[in-house]
C-alpha positions, 0 to 999 in steps of 0.5 A: 500499499502507498504512503498516502493510503497509509495517511488516510487510514491513520486519519480515519482511525484518528477521527473515529477515536476522537468521535467516540472518546469525545462523545463519551467525554461529554456524556460522562461530564453531563452526568457528573454535572450537579443538577440542583433543580427539577425543572421539567416543562409543566404540565408533564408526566409524573412517571418514568414511563410517561417521560419516555412516551413524551420523548418519543414524539419529540425525537421522531417529530420534533413536536415542541418545535411544531407547536410554534409560529410560522417561523418555527414551522419553517424551521421544523420542516427543514430540520425534520426533512434534513434529519430524515434524509440524513438517516436514510443516507446513513442506512444506504451507506451501510452497504459499504460497511457490511459483507454480505449486505443485509437485506434491510440495508438493500431495501433502503438503496433507492429511497436513500438515493432520493434522500440524497438529492433532497438533503442539500435543499433541506440544508439550504432552507436552514441556512436561508432562515438563519439569514432572513430571521432577525433573531436567528441572525443576531445569535448565529455564530460562525460555528452555526454556519460552518457545520451547515456548510460542511454537511452541505459539502458532504452532500454535494460531493456525494451527489457528484460521486454518484452522478458526475464523477464516478469511482470504482465501487469495488475499490470504495467498498474494499477501502471501507471494509478494510478500515472496519476490519483493521485490514487497511486497503488502498484508497480509491483513485478518485479526488472527489472521493478523497474530498468527500471522505475527508469532509466526513472525517472533519464532521466526526472530529467536530461532532462531539465539540459542537451543537451537534451533540443535541442528538444526545442532548434531546434524550437528557434535556431536563425540561423534557427528560425529568418527571414532573413529580415534585410533590410526589418525590423530593428532588435531592441534590448530591450535596444536600 
């Protein structure tokens, strides 16, 4: 294997390590952070089972965002379409990480292609809204635009690879499977694939230290994940 191929393999393993360790670090920090108050949004469920039932529509349909005004509904539409497309694209890409490819992964191939075409449009809605909504434009930081542009770059390079600058799928699968099985294979001879792959690695490294951690945060957000039972159960801080 050439030296450049070794470099990309090392970068992939380093990015995966940063993603996993960074994610776990943020989770550990959350659980070690004192929670002095019980602050669920009321009225809320009084039991753990009720909390789970409250979280399911929040995770699947962004229910609280959907209840907002017209501006929030535009955000809801762009955000929901983006997340659904992202999930379908990830499921479609599982064919590169498995051999033989499971039947359920193959069932997502065509819908994953459609999702890949809609994906950049949903992101464009989110970017335009940040520029046109005065409140959002005021509080938006470089990091907010950076991650959106980064994901758009991943989507557009993926479309270019699919329709305009094709590379050998055999080489791509051999390369990805080699990474998964710790048997590194040569990098496909494709500049566009290299750019696409590097952008994905940047996203993996950036993920644990960005607002993308809301993917985990929605599961433990106190306003949604705490039971509304201050009269039934006394909330005690660890130092009380």
